[in-house]
N, C-alpha and C positions, 0 to 999 in steps of 0.2 A: 188600844185596840193592836191590834201587831203588824207589825206586818210583813208579806212574806218576802223572804232573798233566796237567790240562789246563787251558790259562787264555786267557783271552776280552781281548781287547785291543780299540778301538776301532780300524776301519779296515782295509785293506788292507797285510798288512806285505810287503816287497819281499824274495828269498830272500836275498841279500848280508849276515842279521842272521840267518842261522839263526846263524853265528858267538859274535856276541854274546850271543846264548839258548841255551847247551848246545847244540847242535845242537837241538834239539826238534824234529818234523816242524811243517813252515806249515800250516793246513790258509784257505783261504779263505772260509767267510760267505757267503751272494748273502744278507744282512745287512745286510753294508759291515762284518762283525767281522772276525781274524781270533782261530786255536783255534790255542795250543801247547801239544801231545802230546811228553812222554817220558817216561825214570825221570829219576828223579834220587837223589843219592845219600845225600841225611838234608834236616834241616827248610838246616843254613846253604845246604844249594844251592837250594833254592825261594826259601829268601830271597833270594840272590846274584841268583836269575830274575826275582827283583821285583823289586831296589836298580835291579836294569840297565834294567827300566819305567820303573819313573822316571823315574830320568836319566833314558830318550829318551824321556820328557814320555806317552805312551799311556798316553789310559785305559785300566786297568781295569775290566771288566767279569763278571769271574766268576773262582772258582780253585775247582778240587773235585779232592780223587783220587780217579782207576779204581782199580774193584779192581777186580781176575779173579772172572766168581763165586764159582767155588769159599774168593773170598778172605775175602767180604763181611762185615765181620761183624757181629753179634745183632745187633737191637737192643731 
C-alpha cells in the first residue's frame, strides 16, 4: 500500500519534471512554491524523490505524510 506524501519546494516547476519525480502531481501555489503530491510505495521511494529534488538543487520547504481522516494516527 502506498502512502500519500506532500513535498513543497521553492519555485514553480514545469510539467516536464513529473517523469523525474515518480509521477507526483504538481500544484503551483500562489506563494511561489510547488506542492508535489502522490503515493509513494515506501520510505525508500520517498528518499529517492528527496534525493532527486536535492540533485536538481530545488530548495525543500516542507515534507509531510497525508493521512485520510479514517487512517489518521491517534496521538
